[in-house]
KOLZALO-937949 format. One record per residue (C-alpha): x, z, y; chain; residue number from 1. Coordinates in steps of 0.25 Angstrom, whole numbers. Each point is the difference from the previous one (the first is absolute). Example, Ala and Ser with C-alpha at 12.3 -4.5 7.8 and 13.67 -1.06 7.14 Angstrom:
<atoms>
atom east: 49; up: 31; north: -18; cadena: A; num: 1
atom east: 6; up: -2; north: 14; cadena: A; num: 2
</atoms>
This chain:
<atoms>
atom east: -141; up: -19; north: 276; cadena: A; num: 1
atom east: -5; up: -13; north: -4; cadena: A; num: 2
atom east: -10; up: -2; north: -11; cadena: A; num: 3
atom east: 10; up: -9; north: -9; cadena: A; num: 4
atom east: 11; up: 11; north: 1; cadena: A; num: 5
atom east: -10; up: 11; north: -3; cadena: A; num: 6
atom east: -5; up: -8; north: -12; cadena: A; num: 7
atom east: 15; up: -2; north: -5; cadena: A; num: 8
atom east: 3; up: 14; north: 1; cadena: A; num: 9
atom east: -12; up: 4; north: -8; cadena: A; num: 10
atom east: 4; up: -10; north: -11; cadena: A; num: 11
atom east: 14; up: 5; north: 0; cadena: A; num: 12
atom east: -5; up: 14; north: -2; cadena: A; num: 13
atom east: -10; up: -4; north: -11; cadena: A; num: 14
atom east: 12; up: -7; north: -7; cadena: A; num: 15
atom east: 9; up: 12; north: 1; cadena: A; num: 16
atom east: -11; up: 9; north: -5; cadena: A; num: 17
atom east: -2; up: -9; north: -12; cadena: A; num: 18
atom east: 14; up: -1; north: -3; cadena: A; num: 19
atom east: 2; up: 15; north: 1; cadena: A; num: 20
atom east: -12; up: 2; north: -9; cadena: A; num: 21
atom east: 6; up: -9; north: -11; cadena: A; num: 22
atom east: 13; up: 7; north: -1; cadena: A; num: 23
atom east: 1; up: 11; north: -10; cadena: A; num: 24
atom east: 8; up: 12; north: 2; cadena: A; num: 25
atom east: 13; up: 2; north: -8; cadena: A; num: 26
atom east: -3; up: 6; north: -14; cadena: A; num: 27
atom east: 1; up: 15; north: -1; cadena: A; num: 28
atom east: 12; up: 4; north: -9; cadena: A; num: 29
atom east: -4; up: 11; north: -10; cadena: A; num: 30
atom east: 9; up: 7; north: -10; cadena: A; num: 31
atom east: -8; up: 1; north: -13; cadena: A; num: 32
atom east: 5; up: 11; north: -10; cadena: A; num: 33
atom east: -1; up: -2; north: -15; cadena: A; num: 34
atom east: 4; up: 10; north: -10; cadena: A; num: 35
atom east: 9; up: -9; north: -8; cadena: A; num: 36
atom east: 7; up: -14; north: 2; cadena: A; num: 37
atom east: -11; up: -10; north: 5; cadena: A; num: 38
atom east: 4; up: -10; north: -11; cadena: A; num: 39
atom east: -7; up: 8; north: -11; cadena: A; num: 40
atom east: -13; up: -6; north: -5; cadena: A; num: 41
atom east: -8; up: 13; north: 4; cadena: A; num: 42
atom east: 2; up: -5; north: 14; cadena: A; num: 43
atom east: -6; up: -14; north: -2; cadena: A; num: 44
atom east: -12; up: 2; north: 10; cadena: A; num: 45
atom east: 10; up: 3; north: 11; cadena: A; num: 46
atom east: 10; up: -12; north: -4; cadena: A; num: 47
atom east: -12; up: -10; north: -1; cadena: A; num: 48
atom east: -6; up: 5; north: 13; cadena: A; num: 49
atom east: 14; up: -3; north: 7; cadena: A; num: 50
atom east: 2; up: -13; north: -7; cadena: A; num: 51
atom east: -14; up: -6; north: 3; cadena: A; num: 52
atom east: 1; up: 5; north: 15; cadena: A; num: 53
atom east: -11; up: 10; north: -1; cadena: A; num: 54
atom east: 8; up: 10; north: 9; cadena: A; num: 55
atom east: 4; up: -12; north: 9; cadena: A; num: 56
atom east: -15; up: -3; north: 1; cadena: A; num: 57
atom east: -1; up: 14; north: 6; cadena: A; num: 58
atom east: 11; up: -3; north: 10; cadena: A; num: 59
atom east: 9; up: 10; north: -7; cadena: A; num: 60
atom east: 14; up: -2; north: -5; cadena: A; num: 61
atom east: 3; up: 9; north: -12; cadena: A; num: 62
atom east: 13; up: 5; north: -5; cadena: A; num: 63
atom east: -1; up: 7; north: -14; cadena: A; num: 64
atom east: 10; up: 12; north: -2; cadena: A; num: 65
atom east: 2; up: 8; north: -13; cadena: A; num: 66
atom east: -1; up: 15; north: 1; cadena: A; num: 67
atom east: 3; up: 10; north: -11; cadena: A; num: 68
atom east: -13; up: 1; north: -6; cadena: A; num: 69
atom east: -14; up: 2; north: 5; cadena: A; num: 70
atom east: 2; up: 14; north: 5; cadena: A; num: 71
atom east: 12; up: -5; north: 8; cadena: A; num: 72
atom east: -9; up: -11; north: 6; cadena: A; num: 73
atom east: -10; up: 11; north: 4; cadena: A; num: 74
atom east: 10; up: 9; north: 6; cadena: A; num: 75
atom east: 6; up: -12; north: 8; cadena: A; num: 76
atom east: -14; up: -4; north: 5; cadena: A; num: 77
atom east: -4; up: 14; north: 3; cadena: A; num: 78
atom east: 13; up: 2; north: 8; cadena: A; num: 79
atom east: -3; up: -13; north: 9; cadena: A; num: 80
atom east: 11; up: -8; north: -6; cadena: A; num: 81
atom east: -10; up: -11; north: -5; cadena: A; num: 82
atom east: -14; up: -3; north: 3; cadena: A; num: 83
atom east: -5; up: -4; north: -14; cadena: A; num: 84
atom east: 5; up: 1; north: -14; cadena: A; num: 85
atom east: -4; up: -1; north: -15; cadena: A; num: 86
atom east: -1; up: 11; north: -11; cadena: A; num: 87
atom east: -10; up: 4; north: -10; cadena: A; num: 88
atom east: -14; up: 5; north: 4; cadena: A; num: 89
atom east: 3; up: 14; north: -4; cadena: A; num: 90
atom east: 13; up: 1; north: 9; cadena: A; num: 91
atom east: -7; up: 7; north: 12; cadena: A; num: 92
atom east: -5; up: 11; north: -10; cadena: A; num: 93
atom east: 15; up: 3; north: -2; cadena: A; num: 94
atom east: 5; up: -1; north: 14; cadena: A; num: 95
atom east: -11; up: 5; north: 8; cadena: A; num: 96
atom east: 1; up: 13; north: -7; cadena: A; num: 97
atom east: 14; up: 1; north: 6; cadena: A; num: 98
atom east: -5; up: -4; north: 14; cadena: A; num: 99
atom east: 3; up: -15; north: 1; cadena: A; num: 100
atom east: -11; up: -6; north: 8; cadena: A; num: 101
atom east: -3; up: -13; north: -7; cadena: A; num: 102
atom east: -13; up: -6; north: -7; cadena: A; num: 103
atom east: -3; up: -11; north: -9; cadena: A; num: 104
atom east: -7; up: -11; north: 7; cadena: A; num: 105
atom east: -3; up: -9; north: -12; cadena: A; num: 106
atom east: 3; up: 0; north: -15; cadena: A; num: 107
atom east: 3; up: -13; north: -7; cadena: A; num: 108
atom east: -11; up: 1; north: -11; cadena: A; num: 109
atom east: -10; up: 9; north: -7; cadena: A; num: 110
atom east: 8; up: 2; north: -12; cadena: A; num: 111
atom east: 13; up: 8; north: -2; cadena: A; num: 112
atom east: 14; up: -6; north: 1; cadena: A; num: 113
atom east: 5; up: 8; north: -13; cadena: A; num: 114
atom east: -3; up: -7; north: -13; cadena: A; num: 115
atom east: 1; up: 7; north: -13; cadena: A; num: 116
atom east: 6; up: -9; north: -11; cadena: A; num: 117
atom east: 2; up: 2; north: -15; cadena: A; num: 118
atom east: 5; up: -8; north: -11; cadena: A; num: 119
atom east: -11; up: -7; north: -8; cadena: A; num: 120
atom east: 5; up: 4; north: -14; cadena: A; num: 121
atom east: 2; up: 15; north: 2; cadena: A; num: 122
atom east: -15; up: 3; north: -1; cadena: A; num: 123
atom east: -1; up: 6; north: 13; cadena: A; num: 124
atom east: -15; up: -3; north: 5; cadena: A; num: 125
atom east: -2; up: 12; north: 9; cadena: A; num: 126
atom east: 7; up: 9; north: 9; cadena: A; num: 127
atom east: -1; up: 11; north: -10; cadena: A; num: 128
atom east: 8; up: -8; north: -10; cadena: A; num: 129
atom east: 12; up: 2; north: 9; cadena: A; num: 130
atom east: 2; up: 14; north: -5; cadena: A; num: 131
atom east: 14; up: 1; north: -4; cadena: A; num: 132
atom east: 4; up: -14; north: 4; cadena: A; num: 133
atom east: 11; up: -3; north: 11; cadena: A; num: 134
atom east: -6; up: -6; north: 13; cadena: A; num: 135
atom east: 10; up: -6; north: 10; cadena: A; num: 136
atom east: -3; up: 1; north: 16; cadena: A; num: 137
atom east: 9; up: -4; north: 11; cadena: A; num: 138
atom east: 3; up: 14; north: 5; cadena: A; num: 139
atom east: -6; up: 14; north: 0; cadena: A; num: 140
atom east: -2; up: 0; north: 15; cadena: A; num: 141
atom east: -7; up: -14; north: -1; cadena: A; num: 142
atom east: -15; up: -2; north: 1; cadena: A; num: 143
atom east: 0; up: -7; north: -13; cadena: A; num: 144
atom east: 4; up: 13; north: -7; cadena: A; num: 145
atom east: -11; up: 8; north: 8; cadena: A; num: 146
atom east: -10; up: -11; north: -5; cadena: A; num: 147
atom east: 5; up: 2; north: -14; cadena: A; num: 148
atom east: -2; up: 15; north: 1; cadena: A; num: 149
atom east: -14; up: -1; north: 5; cadena: A; num: 150
atom east: -3; up: -10; north: -11; cadena: A; num: 151
atom east: 5; up: 10; north: -10; cadena: A; num: 152
atom east: -8; up: 11; north: 6; cadena: A; num: 153
atom east: -12; up: -8; north: -1; cadena: A; num: 154
atom east: 2; up: -2; north: -15; cadena: A; num: 155
atom east: 3; up: 15; north: -2; cadena: A; num: 156
atom east: 15; up: -1; north: -1; cadena: A; num: 157
atom east: 11; up: 6; north: 8; cadena: A; num: 158
atom east: 14; up: -3; north: 3; cadena: A; num: 159
atom east: 4; up: 8; north: -12; cadena: A; num: 160
atom east: -7; up: -9; north: -9; cadena: A; num: 161
atom east: 6; up: -13; north: 4; cadena: A; num: 162
atom east: 15; up: -2; north: 2; cadena: A; num: 163
atom east: 2; up: -8; north: 13; cadena: A; num: 164
atom east: 13; up: -7; north: 3; cadena: A; num: 165
atom east: 3; up: -4; north: 15; cadena: A; num: 166
atom east: 8; up: -13; north: -2; cadena: A; num: 167
atom east: 1; up: -7; north: 14; cadena: A; num: 168
atom east: -7; up: -13; north: 4; cadena: A; num: 169
atom east: 7; up: -8; north: -11; cadena: A; num: 170
atom east: 1; up: 10; north: -11; cadena: A; num: 171
atom east: -14; up: 3; north: 1; cadena: A; num: 172
atom east: -4; up: -13; north: -7; cadena: A; num: 173
atom east: 13; up: -3; north: -7; cadena: A; num: 174
atom east: -1; up: 13; north: -8; cadena: A; num: 175
atom east: -14; up: -3; north: -3; cadena: A; num: 176
atom east: 2; up: -15; north: -4; cadena: A; num: 177
atom east: 12; up: 5; north: -9; cadena: A; num: 178
atom east: -10; up: 9; north: -7; cadena: A; num: 179
atom east: 8; up: 13; north: 4; cadena: A; num: 180
atom east: -13; up: 4; north: 6; cadena: A; num: 181
atom east: -15; up: -1; north: -5; cadena: A; num: 182
atom east: -6; up: -2; north: 14; cadena: A; num: 183
atom east: 3; up: -2; north: 14; cadena: A; num: 184
atom east: -6; up: 3; north: 13; cadena: A; num: 185
atom east: 3; up: -10; north: 11; cadena: A; num: 186
atom east: -3; up: -11; north: 9; cadena: A; num: 187
atom east: -6; up: -13; north: -5; cadena: A; num: 188
atom east: 13; up: -8; north: 1; cadena: A; num: 189
atom east: 6; up: 10; north: -9; cadena: A; num: 190
atom east: -11; up: -3; north: -10; cadena: A; num: 191
atom east: 3; up: -15; north: 1; cadena: A; num: 192
atom east: 15; up: 2; north: -1; cadena: A; num: 193
atom east: -1; up: 8; north: -13; cadena: A; num: 194
atom east: -9; up: -11; north: -6; cadena: A; num: 195
atom east: 9; up: -11; north: 4; cadena: A; num: 196
atom east: 12; up: 8; north: -7; cadena: A; num: 197
atom east: -8; up: 0; north: -13; cadena: A; num: 198
atom east: -9; up: 12; north: 0; cadena: A; num: 199
atom east: -14; up: -1; north: -5; cadena: A; num: 200
atom east: -7; up: 7; north: 11; cadena: A; num: 201
atom east: -14; up: 6; north: 1; cadena: A; num: 202
atom east: -5; up: 7; north: 12; cadena: A; num: 203
atom east: -9; up: 13; north: -2; cadena: A; num: 204
atom east: -14; up: -1; north: 6; cadena: A; num: 205
atom east: 0; up: 2; north: 15; cadena: A; num: 206
atom east: -12; up: 10; north: -1; cadena: A; num: 207
atom east: 9; up: 9; north: -9; cadena: A; num: 208
atom east: 10; up: 1; north: 11; cadena: A; num: 209
atom east: 1; up: 9; north: 12; cadena: A; num: 210
atom east: -5; up: -6; north: 12; cadena: A; num: 211
atom east: 13; up: -1; north: 8; cadena: A; num: 212
atom east: 1; up: -9; north: 12; cadena: A; num: 213
atom east: 5; up: -15; north: 3; cadena: A; num: 214
atom east: 10; up: -3; north: 11; cadena: A; num: 215
atom east: -4; up: 3; north: 14; cadena: A; num: 216
atom east: 3; up: -3; north: 14; cadena: A; num: 217
atom east: 4; up: 12; north: 8; cadena: A; num: 218
atom east: 0; up: 2; north: 15; cadena: A; num: 219
atom east: 3; up: 13; north: 9; cadena: A; num: 220
atom east: -11; up: 7; north: 7; cadena: A; num: 221
atom east: 7; up: -4; north: 13; cadena: A; num: 222
atom east: -1; up: -15; north: -4; cadena: A; num: 223
atom east: -14; up: 1; north: -4; cadena: A; num: 224
atom east: -4; up: 7; north: 13; cadena: A; num: 225
atom east: 9; up: -8; north: 10; cadena: A; num: 226
atom east: 2; up: -14; north: -7; cadena: A; num: 227
atom east: -13; up: -2; north: -8; cadena: A; num: 228
atom east: -1; up: -15; north: 2; cadena: A; num: 229
atom east: 15; up: -2; north: -5; cadena: A; num: 230
atom east: -3; up: 8; north: -12; cadena: A; num: 231
atom east: -13; up: -8; north: -3; cadena: A; num: 232
atom east: 8; up: -13; north: 1; cadena: A; num: 233
atom east: 10; up: 5; north: -10; cadena: A; num: 234
atom east: -10; up: 4; north: -10; cadena: A; num: 235
atom east: -8; up: -12; north: 2; cadena: A; num: 236
atom east: 12; up: -10; north: -3; cadena: A; num: 237
atom east: 5; up: 8; north: -12; cadena: A; num: 238
atom east: -14; up: 1; north: -6; cadena: A; num: 239
atom east: 0; up: -16; north: 1; cadena: A; num: 240
atom east: 12; up: 0; north: -8; cadena: A; num: 241
atom east: -7; up: 9; north: -11; cadena: A; num: 242
atom east: -12; up: -9; north: 1; cadena: A; num: 243
atom east: 8; up: -12; north: -3; cadena: A; num: 244
atom east: 4; up: 6; north: -14; cadena: A; num: 245
atom east: -14; up: 4; north: -3; cadena: A; num: 246
atom east: -5; up: -14; north: 3; cadena: A; num: 247
atom east: 10; up: -8; north: -7; cadena: A; num: 248
atom east: 12; up: 7; north: -7; cadena: A; num: 249
atom east: 6; up: -13; north: -4; cadena: A; num: 250
atom east: 1; up: -6; north: 14; cadena: A; num: 251
atom east: 4; up: 14; north: 5; cadena: A; num: 252
atom east: 12; up: 0; north: -10; cadena: A; num: 253
atom east: 5; up: -13; north: 6; cadena: A; num: 254
atom east: -1; up: 5; north: 14; cadena: A; num: 255
atom east: 7; up: 13; north: -4; cadena: A; num: 256
atom east: 12; up: -8; north: -7; cadena: A; num: 257
atom east: 2; up: -7; north: 14; cadena: A; num: 258
atom east: 0; up: 13; north: 7; cadena: A; num: 259
atom east: 9; up: 7; north: -10; cadena: A; num: 260
atom east: 10; up: -11; north: -5; cadena: A; num: 261
atom east: 5; up: 9; north: -12; cadena: A; num: 262
atom east: -13; up: -3; north: -7; cadena: A; num: 263
atom east: 2; up: -15; north: 1; cadena: A; num: 264
atom east: -3; up: -6; north: -14; cadena: A; num: 265
atom east: -6; up: 13; north: -4; cadena: A; num: 266
atom east: -14; up: -3; north: 6; cadena: A; num: 267
atom east: -7; up: 2; north: -14; cadena: A; num: 268
atom east: 5; up: 14; north: -1; cadena: A; num: 269
atom east: -4; up: 3; north: 14; cadena: A; num: 270
atom east: -14; up: -6; north: -3; cadena: A; num: 271
atom east: -1; up: 9; north: -12; cadena: A; num: 272
atom east: 4; up: 12; north: 9; cadena: A; num: 273
atom east: -11; up: -4; north: 10; cadena: A; num: 274
atom east: -10; up: -2; north: -10; cadena: A; num: 275
atom east: 2; up: 15; north: -5; cadena: A; num: 276
atom east: -1; up: 5; north: 15; cadena: A; num: 277
atom east: -12; up: -8; north: 2; cadena: A; num: 278
atom east: -7; up: 5; north: -12; cadena: A; num: 279
atom east: 4; up: 15; north: 0; cadena: A; num: 280
atom east: 5; up: 3; north: 14; cadena: A; num: 281
atom east: -7; up: -9; north: 10; cadena: A; num: 282
atom east: -13; up: -2; north: -7; cadena: A; num: 283
atom east: -14; up: 5; north: 5; cadena: A; num: 284
atom east: 4; up: 4; north: 14; cadena: A; num: 285
atom east: -10; up: -3; north: 10; cadena: A; num: 286
atom east: 3; up: -1; north: 11; cadena: A; num: 287
atom east: 15; up: -3; north: -2; cadena: A; num: 288
atom east: 8; up: 12; north: 4; cadena: A; num: 289
atom east: -11; up: 10; north: 0; cadena: A; num: 290
atom east: 5; up: 15; north: -4; cadena: A; num: 291
atom east: -9; up: 8; north: -9; cadena: A; num: 292
atom east: 0; up: 14; north: 7; cadena: A; num: 293
atom east: -6; up: 7; north: -12; cadena: A; num: 294
atom east: 11; up: -6; north: -9; cadena: A; num: 295
atom east: 11; up: 4; north: 9; cadena: A; num: 296
atom east: -6; up: 14; north: 0; cadena: A; num: 297
atom east: 0; up: 1; north: -15; cadena: A; num: 298
atom east: 15; up: -4; north: 0; cadena: A; num: 299
atom east: 3; up: 10; north: 10; cadena: A; num: 300
atom east: -7; up: 11; north: -8; cadena: A; num: 301
atom east: 9; up: -4; north: -12; cadena: A; num: 302
atom east: 13; up: 0; north: 8; cadena: A; num: 303
atom east: -3; up: 14; north: 5; cadena: A; num: 304
atom east: -4; up: 5; north: -14; cadena: A; num: 305
atom east: 13; up: -5; north: -5; cadena: A; num: 306
atom east: 8; up: 6; north: 11; cadena: A; num: 307
atom east: 5; up: -14; north: 5; cadena: A; num: 308
atom east: -5; up: 4; north: 14; cadena: A; num: 309
atom east: -2; up: 15; north: 4; cadena: A; num: 310
atom east: -13; up: -2; north: 7; cadena: A; num: 311
atom east: -11; up: -10; north: 2; cadena: A; num: 312
atom east: -2; up: -7; north: 13; cadena: A; num: 313
atom east: -14; up: -4; north: 6; cadena: A; num: 314
atom east: -3; up: -13; north: -7; cadena: A; num: 315
atom east: -4; up: -7; north: 13; cadena: A; num: 316
atom east: 14; up: 3; north: 5; cadena: A; num: 317
atom east: 6; up: -8; north: -11; cadena: A; num: 318
atom east: -6; up: -14; north: 3; cadena: A; num: 319
atom east: -9; up: -9; north: 9; cadena: A; num: 320
atom east: -8; up: -12; north: -3; cadena: A; num: 321
atom east: -1; up: -4; north: 14; cadena: A; num: 322
atom east: 9; up: -12; north: -2; cadena: A; num: 323
atom east: -7; up: -7; north: -12; cadena: A; num: 324
atom east: -13; up: -6; north: -3; cadena: A; num: 325
atom east: -1; up: -8; north: 13; cadena: A; num: 326
atom east: 0; up: 12; north: 8; cadena: A; num: 327
</atoms>
């Protein structure tokens, strides 16, 4: 073979290698389960991550699907129907005791999702002042109710001391705003909803509340073992969405309104919601996403004592921090 021909073949091979190396594989399609409709402000980190292309940066194409609550998310993941999902950090406590093989792989914040709001003019300055007062929650089988029970117990009160009314996701704040209840245990957006409906709202000090959990990202034992890099990418992208809210709630509200058009023109409301998440839920977590095993163990101990779950699960089976903190 002549030298010019050999050189031509070598050049062609080099060119093909360069082209092949520059072609990215098609994005991996992933179904991401959420416990309620994705357009709720509680899921803003996920929607912002989608809108700003953070999943695309990981070469993932995400489709969000609403399940019927966090327990349903966990069951679907455990059954292999999805690789990833969102719930509350204590959801593995509930489902793992029933044999569902899922773990929390990140939590979105060092605070609790549940906020305890009261009316400023009713003289309620501590949890003990709630004795005999009506408190609304979304449902009796919801983590906001469990968090309320823990807070009451911490103050030396029980279910018999405080009338609790399950009112649904709208009624929980509407009854409170209408002064048909003295307090409300719920997510930050409900606090803002009540305030914008005219209620003079005050939050009881976080240190007086039971240390329940923030929202979490869940994955199955199988996914953690066999698809760790995919789980890592999904966690990383979602936490970037949360970090945007922490760094600049106003800018994040603008992005969110683009992602969820029903909030177009309501950016000021979204910003107030984000500011509350930033202050009371997301704040103080270093690194982002890290799970406090001792806190999770304390929540489980309470759940067992209340009969919410029949037995405790070894805490290291409930979570892993292998996907956060640059690991």
